[in-house]
C-alpha positions as a Markdown table, in Angstrom:
| # | Residue | x | y | z |
|---|---|---|---|---|
| 1 | Unk | 10.1 | 20.8 | -17.6 |
| 2 | Unk | 10.5 | 21.7 | -14.1 |
| 3 | Unk | 13.3 | 19.8 | -11.8 |
| 4 | Unk | 14.6 | 19.8 | -8.2 |
| 5 | Unk | 18.2 | 19.4 | -8.2 |
| 6 | Unk | 19.8 | 16.7 | -5.9 |
| 7 | Unk | 23.4 | 17.3 | -6.9 |
| 8 | Unk | 25.2 | 20.3 | -8.0 |
| 9 | Unk | 25.3 | 20.8 | -11.6 |
| 10 | Unk | 27.7 | 23.2 | -13.2 |
| 11 | Unk | 26.1 | 26.2 | -14.8 |
| 12 | Unk | 22.5 | 25.2 | -13.4 |
| 13 | Unk | 22.5 | 25.4 | -9.7 |
| 14 | Unk | 23.0 | 23.7 | -6.6 |
| 15 | Unk | 21.0 | 21.0 | -4.5 |
| 16 | Unk | 17.6 | 21.7 | -4.0 |
| 17 | Unk | 16.9 | 24.2 | -6.2 |
| 18 | Unk | 14.0 | 23.9 | -8.4 |
| 19 | Unk | 14.9 | 24.6 | -12.2 |
| 20 | Unk | 13.2 | 24.9 | -15.8 |
| 21 | Unk | 15.3 | 22.6 | -18.2 |
| 22 | Unk | 14.6 | 21.8 | -21.7 |
| 23 | Unk | 12.4 | 18.5 | -21.9 |
| 24 | Unk | 15.6 | 16.4 | -23.6 |
| 25 | Unk | 18.2 | 17.8 | -21.3 |
| 26 | Unk | 16.1 | 16.7 | -18.3 |
| 27 | Unk | 15.0 | 13.4 | -19.5 |
| 28 | Unk | 18.3 | 12.5 | -21.1 |
| 29 | Unk | 20.9 | 13.8 | -18.9 |
| 30 | Unk | 19.9 | 14.9 | -15.4 |
| 31 | Unk | 17.2 | 12.2 | -14.6 |
| 32 | Unk | 19.3 | 9.1 | -15.7 |
| 33 | Unk | 22.3 | 10.1 | -13.7 |
| 34 | Unk | 20.1 | 10.7 | -10.2 |
| 35 | Unk | 21.1 | 14.5 | -10.8 |
| 36 | Unk | 17.6 | 15.7 | -10.2 |
| 37 | Unk | 13.9 | 14.3 | -9.5 |
| 38 | Unk | 10.6 | 15.6 | -11.2 |
| 39 | Unk | 9.0 | 18.4 | -9.3 |
| 40 | Unk | 5.8 | 17.9 | -8.1 |
| 41 | Unk | 3.7 | 19.5 | -4.7 |
| 42 | Unk | 5.1 | 16.3 | -2.8 |
| 43 | Unk | 8.6 | 16.6 | -3.7 |
| 44 | Unk | 8.7 | 20.3 | -3.2 |
| 45 | Unk | 8.3 | 19.4 | 0.3 |
| 46 | Unk | 12.4 | 17.5 | -0.1 |
| 47 | Unk | 13.3 | 20.7 | -0.6 |
| 48 | Unk | 14.2 | 21.7 | 2.5 |
| 49 | Unk | 15.2 | 18.6 | 3.8 |
| 50 | Unk | 17.8 | 18.7 | 0.5 |
| 51 | Unk | 18.8 | 22.3 | 1.2 |
| 52 | Unk | 19.4 | 21.3 | 4.9 |
| 53 | Unk | 21.7 | 18.5 | 3.7 |
| 54 | Unk | 23.4 | 21.0 | 1.7 |
| 55 | Unk | 24.0 | 23.3 | 4.4 |
| 56 | Unk | 25.5 | 20.6 | 6.4 |
| 57 | Unk | 27.9 | 19.4 | 3.5 |
| 58 | Unk | 29.0 | 22.9 | 2.6 |
| 59 | Unk | 31.7 | 25.2 | 3.9 |
| 60 | Unk | 29.7 | 27.4 | 6.0 |
| 61 | Unk | 32.5 | 29.5 | 7.7 |
| 62 | Unk | 34.3 | 31.9 | 5.2 |
| 63 | Unk | 37.2 | 32.1 | 7.4 |
| 64 | Unk | 37.4 | 27.9 | 6.9 |
| 65 | Unk | 37.5 | 28.5 | 3.1 |
| 66 | Unk | 40.2 | 31.2 | 3.2 |
| 67 | Unk | 42.5 | 29.0 | 5.1 |
| 68 | Unk | 41.5 | 25.9 | 2.8 |
| 69 | Unk | 42.4 | 28.4 | -0.1 |
| 70 | Unk | 45.7 | 29.0 | 1.6 |
| 71 | Unk | 46.5 | 25.7 | 2.0 |
| 72 | Unk | 46.0 | 24.8 | -1.4 |
| 73 | Unk | 47.9 | 27.7 | -2.9 |
| 74 | Unk | 50.6 | 27.3 | -0.7 |
| 75 | Unk | 52.7 | 24.7 | -2.6 |
| 76 | Unk | 52.3 | 23.1 | -6.1 |
| 77 | Unk | 51.2 | 19.8 | -6.5 |
| 78 | Unk | 52.8 | 17.1 | -8.3 |
| 79 | Unk | 50.5 | 15.0 | -10.5 |
| 80 | Unk | 52.2 | 11.6 | -12.0 |
| 81 | Unk | 50.8 | 10.6 | -15.3 |
| 82 | Unk | 52.3 | 8.4 | -18.0 |
| 83 | Unk | 54.3 | 10.4 | -20.7 |
| 84 | Unk | 55.9 | 9.8 | -24.1 |
| 85 | Unk | 59.0 | 11.0 | -26.1 |
| 86 | Unk | 59.0 | 14.8 | -25.9 |
| 87 | Unk | 56.8 | 15.7 | -22.7 |
| 88 | Unk | 53.4 | 14.6 | -24.7 |
| 89 | Unk | 51.3 | 12.7 | -22.6 |
| 90 | Unk | 49.1 | 10.0 | -23.4 |
| 91 | Unk | 45.6 | 11.5 | -23.1 |
| 92 | Unk | 45.4 | 14.2 | -20.9 |
| 93 | Unk | 45.3 | 15.1 | -17.0 |
| 94 | Unk | 41.4 | 14.5 | -15.7 |
| 95 | Unk | 39.9 | 16.3 | -12.8 |
| 96 | Unk | 39.8 | 13.0 | -11.1 |
| 97 | Unk | 43.8 | 12.9 | -11.6 |
| 98 | Unk | 43.9 | 16.4 | -10.0 |
| 99 | Unk | 41.6 | 15.5 | -7.1 |
| 100 | Unk | 43.8 | 12.3 | -6.1 |
| 101 | Unk | 46.7 | 14.5 | -6.3 |
| 102 | Unk | 45.4 | 17.0 | -4.1 |
| 103 | Unk | 43.7 | 14.0 | -1.4 |
| 104 | Unk | 47.2 | 12.9 | -1.8 |
| 105 | Unk | 48.8 | 16.0 | -0.6 |
| 106 | Unk | 46.2 | 16.6 | 2.1 |
| 107 | Unk | 43.7 | 18.1 | 0.6 |
| 108 | Unk | 40.4 | 16.5 | -0.1 |
| 109 | Unk | 38.2 | 18.4 | -2.9 |
| 110 | Unk | 35.3 | 17.1 | -4.8 |
| 111 | Unk | 36.2 | 16.8 | -8.7 |
| 112 | Unk | 33.2 | 18.8 | -9.5 |
| 113 | Unk | 34.6 | 21.7 | -7.9 |
| 114 | Unk | 37.7 | 21.9 | -10.0 |
| 115 | Unk | 37.8 | 23.8 | -13.1 |
| 116 | Unk | 40.6 | 23.1 | -15.8 |
| 117 | Unk | 40.5 | 26.1 | -18.6 |
| 118 | Unk | 42.1 | 24.2 | -21.2 |
| 119 | Unk | 43.2 | 20.5 | -21.3 |
| 120 | Unk | 46.5 | 19.9 | -19.6 |
| 121 | Unk | 48.6 | 17.7 | -22.2 |
| 122 | Unk | 51.8 | 18.4 | -21.8 |
| 123 | Unk | 54.3 | 18.1 | -18.5 |
| 124 | Unk | 55.4 | 21.1 | -16.8 |
| 125 | Unk | 53.7 | 23.8 | -14.7 |
| 126 | Unk | 49.9 | 24.3 | -15.1 |
| 127 | Unk | 47.2 | 26.1 | -13.1 |
| 128 | Unk | 43.2 | 25.3 | -12.2 |
| 129 | Unk | 40.6 | 26.7 | -10.4 |
| 130 | Unk | 39.4 | 25.1 | -7.3 |
| 131 | Unk | 35.7 | 26.5 | -6.0 |
| 132 | Unk | 36.3 | 26.1 | -2.3 |
| 133 | Unk | 33.1 | 28.1 | -1.6 |
| 134 | Unk | 30.5 | 30.0 | -3.0 |
| 135 | Unk | 32.7 | 33.3 | -2.9 |
| 136 | Unk | 36.0 | 31.8 | -2.3 |
| 137 | Unk | 38.1 | 30.3 | -5.5 |
| 138 | Unk | 41.5 | 28.8 | -5.1 |
| 139 | Unk | 44.3 | 28.9 | -7.8 |
| 140 | Unk | 46.4 | 25.8 | -7.7 |
| 141 | Unk | 49.8 | 25.4 | -9.2 |
| 142 | Unk | 50.3 | 22.1 | -10.7 |
| 143 | Unk | 53.5 | 20.2 | -11.4 |
| 144 | Unk | 52.5 | 17.3 | -14.3 |
| 145 | Unk | 55.3 | 15.1 | -13.8 |
| 146 | Unk | 55.9 | 11.8 | -15.5 |
| 147 | Unk | 55.7 | 8.9 | -13.8 |
| 148 | Unk | 57.8 | 5.8 | -13.5 |
């Protein structure tokens, strides 16, 4: 199935990319969530407008991306979560929790750009990766603390 991506999809592509995927993946996942539209000659003309919108939202300047990376890596971010006895969490720290903590610290980051290796299920210091730019990735230190 040939599709045009309208949103960034991890390990598949960025908005405006034309991709070939299996029918079930496109029909059951990408299309219902509005991550893609079906490819056609008319829809292919929309690719330029999608890519122009992507360019407007992307961080163009590599120097700006480097400064954002420096700000993210400078100080550890506190993430308050509910925890039980012995420091075990009720569930896990989600990328939405991390994005909210980053926003409170003054760094607004899209949650789809946050990569958590293993699920965070305990209090303490952890590290996650944030893709600031296609060529720049920041390692953010998190302090998972129990909320009161």
